[in-house]
N, C-alpha and C positions, 0 to 999 in steps of 0.2 A: 738435574733430577727433579721430578715432580714434587716429591716430599719436601725438598728444601724450599722450593718456590711457595709451597703451601704454608710452611712454617713462617717464612719471611713475610708473606702476605698477611697472615694472622697477626704477627708482631707489629707490622706497620699500621694495621687497622687500630690496634690498641694504643700504640705510642702516639698516634696523631690525636688521640682524645685526651692525653694527659695535659693538664693545665700547666703552661710554661711558668706561670707565677708561682706555682707550688714548688717547682724545681728551684727557682731562684730563692724562695723562702727556705728551702732545705739547705742550700749552700750557706745562707746567712745564719741559720740556726747552728749548723756545724761550726762555722767560723767563730761564733760567739762563745762556744764552750771551752772551758779549760781542758777538759778531756772528753772523749767520745766513747760511749759504751754501746755495743750492739748485742741484740738478742733475737733469736728465732729458733724454731725447731725444724727438724727434717730438712727438706730442700730449701725452705725459706732460711733456715739456719746457715746452710752452705752459702747462700747469697749474702747473708749478713757477714759471714766470716771473710768472704772474698772482698767485700766492701771494706772491712776493717784492714785487711792486708794492704789494699790499694791506698787507703787513707794514711797508713803508716809510711808507705813509700813517699807520700806527699808531705811528710813532716808532722802529721797530727799525732797526738798522744792518744792512742785508741786501745780499747780492751774488749774482749769477747766475754759476755756474762757466762759464768759457769766454769771458766778455765781456772786452773789452780793459781795462776799469777795475777788474777784480776783483783784489784784493790776495791775497797768500799767506795761507793758513790758519795759525792758531796755536792752541796749547793754550788752551782756554776758549771757542773758537768751536764752533758747531753746524752740522752738515750735514743737510739734508733731501734725501733721494735718492728719486726717483719713477720707478718702472718697473712697469708692469702685470704683466709676465711675471716680473720679478725676475731676468731673464737678460741685460739690456742690458749689454754688455761695458764701454762707456765709463762708465756709471753705477757699475758694480761696481769699476772701477779707481779712480775718485774716492773711493768709499766706503772702499776698502782704504787709500788714502793718508790720508784723514781719520782713520781708526782708528790708523794708524801715528803720526800726530801727537798722539794722545791726545784727539781730539775725539769727542764723542758724535754718533751718527748716527741720525736718525729716518728709517726706510725706510717708504715707502708702496707697497704692492704687493698683488696678489691671491694671491700664492703664498708662504705662510709657510714653505714647505720650500725655497725657492730659495736659491741661494748669496748673493744680495743680502740677503735677510731674515736669513740666518745671520750675515752680517757686521755687521749693525746692532746698536746698543745698545738701540734702541727700535723697535717695530714698530706700524704702523697698517695692519692687515689689512682690505682692502676686498674682500669676497667677490663680485666681479663677473666677468662674462665678459671674456675677453681675445681677441685675434685668434687665439690657438691653440686655443681651445675645449677645454681639458683636461677630463678626466673630473672631475666634482664641481663644476665652475664653475656659477655661476648662469646659466641659459639666457637668451638675448637674441635678439630678432629684428633688432637693430641690427647693422650691419657692424662688423667689427674690434673695437677696444677702446673703442667709444663709451660703453658703460655704465660702464666703469672711469673714463674721463675725466670724465664727468658727475658721478659720485659723488665723485671726488677733488675736483672744484671745489666742490661743496656742503660736503664735510667741511672743506676748507681755509677756506671762509667761516665755518663754525661755529667752527673753531679761532681764526680772527681775531676773531670776536665775543667769545669767552672771553678772548683775549689783550687786547682793548680794554678789557673790563670789569676785568681784573686790573690794567692800567696806567691805568685811569680816563681813557681816551681816548674822547671823544664825537665826534659827527658834525662839529662845528665844528673840533675839533682836527685830525681827519683831512683835512678840506677845506683847512685851512691848509697842509698838506703836499702837496696835489694840484698837479699841473703848472699853472702859470699862463702858459705860453707858447703856449697854443692860441688 
């Protein structure tokens, strides 16, 4: 199908621009944390939740900000903050609070000049189109922030693969942590 080829082509263009060093730093930051917290709103929040689930399968102690069972953050924890625009107020507030607590923050965004990116200790810049279509963004035929969401998902899976290799977690280990209530 032409649409699938178009989407894959857009994703490839964006993903080829992502700095490999930033991916390696993301893995290192995650591995250094006692616990990992993730935050994001809307579809960015869905990407963050999916990342949290996969990290749990890999043996990380991980929480989604805003869930009823999420404990308080402490020094030594890590926050992953996802916002395509880098302007989502709730994500920025959580990031600022994490920094006040002395926690490192890995921000995933398209906008390295945003307030969210500036508040982060580590940045994973994904140069994809957002719903705002700012000047300099990668063009996309897809609506809203679809390209950012897709690329975020793929990069999170790549980070998980590196994380699994670092912690020597294979398919069987991850499967053993997968839900068995279904």
